[in-house]
C-alpha positions as CSV (number, residue, x, y, z in Angstrom):
1,M,0.0,0.0,0.0
2,A,2.8,2.4,0.9
3,A,4.7,1.6,-2.3
4,E,1.5,2.3,-4.3
5,E,0.9,5.6,-2.7
6,I,4.5,6.7,-3.2
7,A,4.5,5.6,-6.8
8,G,1.2,7.4,-7.3
9,V,2.5,10.7,-5.9
10,L,5.4,10.5,-8.4
11,R,3.2,9.6,-11.4
12,S,0.0,11.6,-10.7
13,P,0.5,13.8,-7.6
14,A,-2.8,15.7,-7.8
15,E,-5.0,12.5,-8.0
16,S,-2.8,10.7,-5.4
17,F,-2.9,13.6,-2.9
18,R,-6.7,13.8,-3.2
19,R,-7.0,10.1,-2.4
20,I,-4.4,10.2,0.4
21,L,-5.7,13.3,2.1
22,G,-9.3,12.1,1.8
23,S,-8.5,8.8,3.4
24,G,-7.4,10.4,6.6
25,E,-4.4,8.1,6.9
26,G,-1.9,8.8,9.6
27,L,1.6,10.3,9.4
28,S,3.6,7.1,9.6
29,I,4.4,6.8,5.9
30,P,5.4,10.5,5.5
31,L,7.5,10.3,8.6
32,A,9.2,7.2,7.3
33,I,10.0,9.0,4.0
34,V,11.4,11.9,5.9
35,L,13.7,9.6,8.0
36,V,14.9,7.8,4.9
37,N,15.6,11.1,3.2
38,G,17.6,12.1,6.3
39,L,19.6,8.9,6.1
40,V,20.4,9.3,2.4
41,S,21.2,13.0,2.8
42,G,23.6,12.2,5.7
43,I,25.5,9.6,3.6
44,S,25.6,11.9,0.6
45,G,26.7,14.9,2.7
46,Y,29.5,12.7,4.3
47,Y,31.0,11.9,0.9
48,Q,30.8,15.6,-0.2
49,K,32.5,16.8,2.9
50,L,35.1,14.0,2.7
51,R,36.1,14.9,-0.9
52,A,36.2,18.6,0.1
53,V,38.5,17.8,3.1
54,E,40.8,15.8,0.8
55,R,41.1,18.7,-1.6
56,L,41.7,21.2,1.2
57,S,44.3,18.9,2.8
58,A,46.1,18.6,-0.6
59,M,46.1,22.4,-0.8
60,A,47.3,22.7,2.8
61,S,50.2,20.3,2.1
62,Q,51.4,22.7,-0.6
63,L,51.6,25.5,2.0
64,E,53.8,23.6,4.4
65,G,56.8,25.8,5.5
66,S,55.0,29.0,4.4
67,P,54.5,32.0,6.7
68,F,50.8,31.1,6.8
69,P,50.5,27.6,8.4
70,V,47.2,25.8,7.9
71,P,45.7,24.0,10.9
72,P,44.9,20.3,10.5
73,I,41.6,19.6,8.8
74,K,39.5,17.0,10.6
75,E,37.8,14.4,8.4
76,P,34.0,14.0,8.8
77,S,32.4,11.1,10.5
78,L,29.9,9.0,8.6
79,A,28.0,8.1,11.8
80,G,28.0,11.7,12.9
81,E,26.8,13.0,9.6
82,V,24.0,10.4,9.3
83,L,22.9,10.8,12.9
84,R,22.8,14.6,12.6
85,S,20.8,14.4,9.4
86,V,18.3,11.8,10.6
87,V,17.7,13.8,13.8
88,M,17.3,17.2,12.0
89,S,15.1,15.9,9.2
90,P,11.9,15.5,11.2
91,L,12.5,18.9,12.8
92,G,12.9,20.5,9.4
93,W,9.8,18.6,8.2
94,V,7.7,20.1,11.1
95,V,9.1,23.6,10.8
96,V,8.6,23.8,7.0
97,S,5.1,22.5,7.3
98,A,4.3,25.1,10.0
99,V,5.7,28.0,7.9
100,V,3.7,26.8,4.8
101,L,0.6,26.5,7.0
102,V,1.0,30.2,8.1
103,M,1.3,31.3,4.4
104,V,-1.6,29.2,3.4
105,R,-3.8,30.7,6.1
106,L,-2.6,34.2,5.1
107,L,-3.5,33.6,1.5
108,G,-7.0,32.2,2.3
109,G,-6.4,28.5,2.3
110,R,-8.0,26.0,4.6
111,A,-5.3,23.3,5.0
112,G,-4.5,21.8,8.5
113,V,-1.3,20.7,10.1
114,R,-1.8,17.0,9.3
115,E,-2.5,17.7,5.6
116,L,0.6,19.8,5.2
117,L,2.8,17.3,7.1
118,T,1.5,14.6,4.7
119,V,2.2,16.7,1.6
120,N,5.7,17.7,2.7
121,G,6.5,14.1,3.7
122,Y,5.5,12.5,0.4
123,A,7.1,15.4,-1.5
124,Q,10.5,14.3,-0.2
125,V,10.4,11.1,-2.3
126,P,12.2,12.8,-5.2
127,L,14.8,14.0,-2.7
128,V,15.4,10.4,-1.7
129,I,15.9,9.4,-5.3
130,G,18.2,12.4,-6.0
131,G,20.1,11.7,-2.8
132,L,20.7,8.1,-3.8
133,L,22.1,9.3,-7.2
134,S,24.2,11.9,-5.4
135,I,26.0,9.4,-3.3
136,P,28.1,7.8,-6.1
137,A,28.5,11.3,-7.6
138,A,29.7,12.8,-4.4
139,A,32.1,9.9,-3.9
140,V,33.8,11.0,-7.1
141,A,33.5,14.8,-7.0
142,P,31.4,17.0,-4.7
143,S,30.3,19.3,-7.6
144,L,28.7,16.3,-9.4
145,A,26.3,15.7,-6.5
146,A,24.7,19.1,-7.2
147,V,23.3,17.9,-10.5
148,P,20.8,15.3,-9.3
149,A,20.1,17.3,-6.2
150,L,19.0,20.3,-8.3
151,I,16.9,18.2,-10.8
152,F,15.1,16.2,-8.1
153,G,14.8,19.2,-5.8
154,I,12.8,21.0,-8.5
155,W,10.6,17.8,-8.9
156,S,10.0,17.8,-5.2
157,L,9.1,21.5,-5.2
158,V,6.5,20.9,-8.0
159,I,5.0,18.0,-6.1
160,T,4.8,20.2,-2.9
161,V,3.0,23.0,-4.8
162,I,0.5,20.5,-6.2
163,G,0.0,18.9,-2.8
164,V,-0.5,22.2,-1.1
165,R,-3.1,23.2,-3.7
166,E,-5.0,20.0,-3.2
167,A,-4.8,20.2,0.6
168,S,-5.8,23.9,0.8
169,G,-8.3,24.3,-2.0
170,M,-6.3,27.3,-3.3
171,S,-5.4,28.1,-6.9
172,T,-2.1,26.8,-8.2
173,L,-0.7,30.4,-8.1
174,R,-1.5,30.9,-4.4
175,A,-0.3,27.4,-3.5
176,A,3.0,28.2,-5.3
177,A,3.3,31.5,-3.4
178,S,2.7,29.7,-0.1
179,V,5.7,27.4,-0.9
180,L,8.0,29.8,-2.8
181,I,7.8,32.9,-0.7
182,P,9.2,31.2,2.5
183,L,11.8,29.5,0.3
184,V,13.0,32.8,-1.3
185,V,13.1,34.5,2.1
186,L,15.2,31.6,3.5
187,V,17.6,31.5,0.6
188,T,18.0,35.3,0.8
189,L,18.7,35.2,4.6
190,V,21.2,32.3,4.2
191,T,22.9,34.2,1.3
192,L,23.2,37.4,3.3
193,L,24.4,35.5,6.4
194,T,27.1,33.7,4.4
195,L,28.2,36.9,2.6
196,G,28.4,38.6,6.0
197,V,30.6,35.8,7.4
198,L,32.8,35.9,4.4
199,L,33.2,39.7,4.5
200,A,33.9,39.6,8.3
201,G,36.5,37.0,7.7
202,L,38.2,39.1,5.0
203,G,38.1,42.1,7.4
204,V,36.0,44.3,5.0
205,G,35.1,47.6,6.5
206,R,38.1,47.7,9.0
């Protein structure tokens, strides 16, 4: 049953979400998807960090004896990365669903918490697929992992918008706004924060 629902969301998300949301099923399947996504993301992230550390270590070795010594670079832990990702994934699932719920209500939708948790859980199935493809890519080169992550991330976003539309009774445009506005705000904040850290590190403004 779970496999059929998951396959249905990938093939025909609108019809599948109408059936899933109308059945009143619990959150066990969406939660399981979220946890699997956390597991896969942790493994993929480990290999990306491992390759990045290897490249940085190679660069550091070339600077040995220079006036600017580079401190030792610690390799990531597979268990640590997986544990962190699996623990944080359900938290992210709940927070994202809560933020989308607020946007849905502001835009006149009628979805509830359970409905949006269901939608956001099933919408992570493409992320699991993309994560599985990213693992061998990340093991070769971290930059390659971004390709499946981007493609399947867009697929997941589309499924989320469709699911929010079906859950809230809103138009596709308003459902997209409910999902994209928080995403744009988050990306902007992260970009500004990262830029601020980089500028502070470079001593800009001193």
